[in-house]
N, C-alpha and C positions, 0 to 999 in steps of 0.2 A: 330578286323582284320581277316581276313581270313587265316587259314592255311594250309599247305599243307604237305602230305608227299610226299617224293623224293626216285626216287630208279635210280639210278646209272648204267651205263653198259658201254661196250666199242662198238662202232658200228659196229665192227667186227663179232660180238657175236650176238648181240640183246638183246633184255631187258629180265627180268626176269630168265635170267637160275643161275638155283641151286646147287651148289655141292651136297646140300642135298636131292635132288631129285633122286639123282644118289644111284647106289648100293655101298657101303664101294669100292671094287677093280674099278669101274670105278670113282668113284670118287678121289681115291689114282692115278690114271693114270693120268686125269685131271689137276690134283694137281703138279707131277713131271713136265709135259709138261710148267705150268705154271712157275715153278722154274726157267727153263731152261731161261727163257725170263728176264732178270735183268732189262727191263724197268720198268716191271709190277709190281706193289704196292706186288702183291700175292706173287712173286720169293722169298719173306723174310720170307715166313713160314716155320716153321719147320716141317720132316716127319711126327710128331705126330697131325698135327694139324686137320685134317679129323677126327679121331678117337674123339679127345677132342670136336670139334665143335658139332660133333655129338652127344654129351653127353648134349649140351648145348641147338641145336635148331632141328626144324627139318622143319621151313617154311622158306618163303622168307622174306627177310629181306629188311626195307626201314630207311628212316630218318625222323624225324619230322623235319620239317624245312629245308632249302638250305644247303650243305656242300660241297661248293668247292674243301676242301680238298679231299673228296671220287673221286669226279671226276676229279683230275688228278690221281685215280692211273691208270687208263686207258690210252691206246694209244692216242684213239682218244672217250673221254667220252663222254657221251653224259645222259640226263634223262627224264625220266618221273614224272609228277606232278601228283598228285592225291589229290584233295580235301580231307580235314580232315572230312568235314561234311557230306561227302558222302558216308564215311565207316560207318557201322554198327558197334559202339564202344564196343559189343560184339565179334567182330572179329578180335580184334585187343590188343596188349599190347604193353607195352613202360617199356626200361631201359635208366636209366639216364647213359651214353655210350653206346659204343660198350656192345654188351653180352657177349664176351669172357671175355674181363677183368673185366668188370663189375660186375661177378659171380667169378670170379677167383682171383683178386687184393685184398687183405686184408691191411686196414688204417680203421682208426675212421672215414669217410665220411659216415653217415648215410643213404645215398641211394645204397650203396654196396651191392650187393648180393639179389637184391629186382626186383620186376616185378611190373609194375604200369599199373592203367588203366588211360583213358584219363584225367578224372576229377582230377587225383592224380598227373598225369605227369604237367597236368599246370599248378597245385599249387606247383609244386615242381619247374617248369618254373619261376614261380614268384618268388619264396625265393632265388633259386641259379642262375638265368639267363641260357642263351643256351649257353652251353659250345662250340658250334662252332664260338662263337664271344669272348668269355671269355678265350679260351685254343684253338686257332688257331693253334697254333705252337707246341700244343703238351708237353708244358715244364711245364704244372701245372699239368700234371698226366694223365692217360688212357684215360679220357672222352675229347672226340672232335665233339660228334654230339649226340642227343637223336636217339636212334635204334627203330624201330617199326618191332614187328612181327607179322605177317599177319598171320592168322589162318584157312583162307579159301581162295582156290585158286580161288572161282569166285569173291573176291574182286578185283582181279588183271587182270583177264581175260577180266574184261569191258574195261582194259585200254591197 
């Protein structure tokens, strides 16, 4: 089975726009504007979101496999599909769930607080399944998809 990385975005702003690429002050300004638009998922984020998020990530975020839930975050959602085999495995890492809750949510699930390599995340999927399939509505915890951290901008520059 061919796997893809998915990047979701709003058609109005375009792909690969990332708050982490901005200064803290610029990112806070953008977040304040997003909070005013109650039709967007990002409007639900707290005032401390940017500072906390910066502590957890610094690069573009994608998903492994499709996740329609994320596409619905945007008024005019679009996606970019990147074949996983076209990406150098040393340039990406994965979390089983969104990085933010995965690193902060405390429970007994063995995949919490960890970052995985490609071969490791595929074994985890074999063991636990795709969260975007078994937890579509979010009733079974914060993991709704597998997040991909891209550590080299040249990867996304090709798309």
